[in-house]
BALOMI-392472 format. One record per residue (C-alpha): residue number from 1; x, y, z. Coordinates in steps of 0.02 Angstrom, whole numbers, plus 50000, padded with zeros to 5 digits. Layout:
<atoms>
<atom resi="NUM" u="X" v="Y" w="Z"/>
...
</atoms>
This chain:
<atoms>
<atom resi="1" u="56530" v="57214" w="56012"/>
<atom resi="2" u="56411" v="57067" w="56014"/>
<atom resi="3" u="56376" v="56929" w="56133"/>
<atom resi="4" u="56495" v="56814" w="56227"/>
<atom resi="5" u="56445" v="56631" w="56252"/>
<atom resi="6" u="56474" v="56502" w="56389"/>
<atom resi="7" u="56409" v="56324" w="56398"/>
<atom resi="8" u="56422" v="56153" w="56466"/>
<atom resi="9" u="56378" v="55991" w="56369"/>
<atom resi="10" u="56407" v="55838" w="56477"/>
<atom resi="11" u="56390" v="55716" w="56334"/>
<atom resi="12" u="56532" v="55790" w="56231"/>
<atom resi="13" u="56630" v="55863" w="56376"/>
<atom resi="14" u="56627" v="56036" w="56297"/>
<atom resi="15" u="56635" v="56165" w="56434"/>
<atom resi="16" u="56666" v="56351" w="56438"/>
<atom resi="17" u="56639" v="56447" w="56600"/>
<atom resi="18" u="56554" v="56617" w="56608"/>
<atom resi="19" u="56721" v="56693" w="56661"/>
<atom resi="20" u="56803" v="56622" w="56501"/>
<atom resi="21" u="56656" v="56662" w="56387"/>
<atom resi="22" u="56705" v="56685" w="56203"/>
<atom resi="23" u="56635" v="56801" w="56074"/>
<atom resi="24" u="56500" v="56720" w="55968"/>
<atom resi="25" u="56384" v="56798" w="55846"/>
<atom resi="26" u="56200" v="56753" w="55861"/>
<atom resi="27" u="56189" v="56652" w="55700"/>
<atom resi="28" u="56329" v="56537" w="55758"/>
<atom resi="29" u="56248" v="56531" w="55935"/>
<atom resi="30" u="56083" v="56477" w="55855"/>
<atom resi="31" u="56170" v="56339" w="55762"/>
<atom resi="32" u="56272" v="56277" w="55908"/>
<atom resi="33" u="56141" v="56289" w="56047"/>
<atom resi="34" u="56055" v="56124" w="56002"/>
<atom resi="35" u="56221" v="56038" w="55983"/>
<atom resi="36" u="56268" v="56090" w="56161"/>
<atom resi="37" u="56097" v="56060" w="56239"/>
<atom resi="38" u="56093" v="55874" w="56212"/>
<atom resi="39" u="56041" v="55812" w="56383"/>
<atom resi="40" u="55967" v="55859" w="56549"/>
<atom resi="41" u="56070" v="55989" w="56646"/>
<atom resi="42" u="56166" v="56046" w="56490"/>
<atom resi="43" u="56168" v="56235" w="56484"/>
<atom resi="44" u="56209" v="56378" w="56361"/>
<atom resi="45" u="56223" v="56560" w="56405"/>
<atom resi="46" u="56246" v="56723" w="56318"/>
<atom resi="47" u="56315" v="56881" w="56397"/>
<atom resi="48" u="56291" v="57053" w="56316"/>
<atom resi="49" u="56404" v="57199" w="56316"/>
<atom resi="50" u="56319" v="57266" w="56479"/>
<atom resi="51" u="56356" v="57100" w="56567"/>
<atom resi="52" u="56171" v="57046" w="56565"/>
<atom resi="53" u="56153" v="56858" w="56548"/>
<atom resi="54" u="56022" v="56752" w="56460"/>
<atom resi="55" u="56046" v="56566" w="56494"/>
<atom resi="56" u="55960" v="56406" w="56438"/>
<atom resi="57" u="55956" v="56242" w="56535"/>
<atom resi="58" u="55891" v="56081" w="56459"/>
<atom resi="59" u="55757" v="55981" w="56552"/>
<atom resi="60" u="55685" v="55841" w="56450"/>
<atom resi="61" u="55608" v="55914" w="56292"/>
<atom resi="62" u="55590" v="56089" w="56365"/>
<atom resi="63" u="55715" v="56227" w="56399"/>
<atom resi="64" u="55717" v="56335" w="56552"/>
<atom resi="65" u="55767" v="56507" w="56490"/>
<atom resi="66" u="55814" v="56638" w="56625"/>
<atom resi="67" u="55889" v="56807" w="56654"/>
<atom resi="68" u="55985" v="56807" w="56819"/>
<atom resi="69" u="55966" v="56969" w="56923"/>
<atom resi="70" u="56108" v="56959" w="57053"/>
<atom resi="71" u="56049" v="57120" w="57140"/>
<atom resi="72" u="55879" v="57037" w="57174"/>
<atom resi="73" u="55957" v="56865" w="57215"/>
<atom resi="74" u="55851" v="56775" w="57089"/>
<atom resi="75" u="55812" v="56751" w="56906"/>
<atom resi="76" u="55667" v="56791" w="56789"/>
<atom resi="77" u="55630" v="56638" w="56682"/>
<atom resi="78" u="55506" v="56527" w="56592"/>
<atom resi="79" u="55500" v="56359" w="56501"/>
<atom resi="80" u="55504" v="56360" w="56311"/>
<atom resi="81" u="55490" v="56212" w="56192"/>
<atom resi="82" u="55658" v="56138" w="56129"/>
<atom resi="83" u="55612" v="56173" w="55949"/>
<atom resi="84" u="55595" v="56362" w="55981"/>
<atom resi="85" u="55767" v="56393" w="56058"/>
<atom resi="86" u="55868" v="56414" w="55897"/>
<atom resi="87" u="55751" v="56540" w="55819"/>
<atom resi="88" u="55738" v="56640" w="55984"/>
<atom resi="89" u="55926" v="56651" w="55994"/>
<atom resi="90" u="55945" v="56705" w="55815"/>
<atom resi="91" u="55818" v="56846" w="55838"/>
<atom resi="92" u="55890" v="56920" w="55997"/>
<atom resi="93" u="55914" v="57107" w="55999"/>
<atom resi="94" u="56081" v="57191" w="56027"/>
<atom resi="95" u="56060" v="57176" w="56213"/>
<atom resi="96" u="55964" v="57076" w="56340"/>
<atom resi="97" u="55813" v="57159" w="56408"/>
<atom resi="98" u="55688" v="57076" w="56520"/>
<atom resi="99" u="55546" v="57178" w="56433"/>
<atom resi="100" u="55579" v="57092" w="56272"/>
<atom resi="101" u="55517" v="56923" w="56345"/>
<atom resi="102" u="55339" v="56891" w="56397"/>
<atom resi="103" u="55279" v="56789" w="56542"/>
<atom resi="104" u="55446" v="56779" w="56636"/>
<atom resi="105" u="55419" v="56737" w="56819"/>
<atom resi="106" u="55538" v="56783" w="56961"/>
<atom resi="107" u="55619" v="56637" w="57048"/>
<atom resi="108" u="55726" v="56676" w="57203"/>
<atom resi="109" u="55887" v="56578" w="57223"/>
</atoms>
């Protein structure tokens, strides 16, 4: 099993909640992520088979990338340039692991 995707693009009114997330392979996710992250507050998330989530939120020309940790009531995240998001998604390992990402900072909710 691969990843399930959820997203919200306000400009195109394309929305899929995390509860309704659909299976999407990473090459398709890498193609679609920039189509869906067109404006501020648009988001795109991927859920692995262990229910870990990696989500991306557009803020200007940067993307806030985070891994929510509900048990800790916060997320580990960092900003990445918009032009790096597709290649990052395409190269994700089989499951989301905080140790695979450098410089993630904890942000309480």
